[in-house]
N, C-alpha and C positions, 0 to 999 in steps of 0.2 A: 367509544371508538374501538374497533377491533384491534387486537395486538398484531403487529407485523411478524411474519415468519420468514426466515432466510434459510436457504440451502447453500452451504458452502460448496464451491465448485472445485476447490483445490487447496493447496497449502504451499507456502514459500519455504524454500531451503536456501540458506545462505550462512555467512560467517558472522553476522551481526547478532550477538548474544545478549546485549544489554543496551539500554537507552544511552548510556555513556559512550558506547561504541558507535552508535548510529549517527550518520550525518544529519544535519538539521533539516535538510529538505532534499528531495530527489534531484533538483536542478543543481545541487552542489556535490553530487555523488558520482563516483565511478565504480562503486561496489557492484560485484557481479553475483548472481545467484540463479536459482532455477524455480520456475513456477511449475509445480506438479499438479496437473489437472486430473481430477478423478476420471476413470475410464468412461463412465456414463456421459461425460460432457466433452470427450475428446473430439467428437465430430464437429463441435462448435469452433474448433481451432482452424478449420479449413479456411485458407486465405491469409493466415498470419505467416509472414515470411521474414527472414533475416533482413535487417536494414530498416524495417518499419519501426515506428514508435507506436506504442499502445498505452492506453490508460487503464490502470488496474485499481480496483476498489478492494481494500483490505478491511477486515474486522479486527480492530486493535484489542484483542481479547485480554490483554494484560493491563489496559489503561483504566484509570479511575474514571468513574462516571458521575461523581458527586461534586466535582470542583467546577465552579462557574467563572472564576477569575484567576488569571495567570499573569506572570511576567513574560512578555513576548520574548521568545528565544532564551528565556532564563535571565534576561537583562533587567535587573531591579531598577536601574536608572531610568527606565522607560515607564515605570509605574505599572499598576495592575490594569489589565484589559479583560473584558468579557471574552470567554473562549470563542464565541462566534465571530469575533473580530480578529482572530488569530488562526494559525495552523497547528495549534497545540494538539497533541494526541489525547489529552484528557478532555472529555466532553460527554454529554448525556448519551449520545449514540456515537461511539468511537469508530467512525468510518474514516479511513485514510484514502487519499487519492494520490497515485504516483504515475508520472509519465515515464515509461521505461523504454529503452532501446532493445529491440529484439536482436540477439546475436545468433541464435540457432533454434530450430524447432525439430524435435525428434519424438515422434509418437505423441504422447500426452505430456511432454516436458518442453518448456520454453526457457531457454537460457536468456537472461536479460542483464542489462547494466543500468545503473542509476538508482540502486536500492537505498532506501532509508528506513526500512522496516525490519523488525526482529525475525529471526529464524523461527519457523513454526507458526507464523501468523496465517490464519485462514483467509482464503481469497473469496470475495463476494461476487465479483464480476470482472470482465475484461471488455474494453471497448476500443474501437478504432480511434486514433487521435484525429481530431478535426483539423483539417488544413484548409486554408483559404487562399 
């Protein structure tokens, strides 16, 4: 099978510098930061506005890719689980998904809240949150 190739569309800027500092999940976070979208993708931001929720896919470039069992949320009392049954950042393809609240949009920068991702993490994609 052919290898997948990704083009990062931007990078995250925030104050989360280590996994110890990161909230366990986006739905438990009020941390604020900026999604810097590379200029060649800025046109794709048209329609994103303050007050919306967006879904952002990140490439966890610092995560291990060779661990297949983890303790969910680091809780050893719960026993080991396969990474595909958890939201652990360590996995063969370390893609994170976060639902973020848009605070402001200025040019190629989106200020968001709800971050649980490290500063400098590459952005793979942004999608509109599905509402029903």
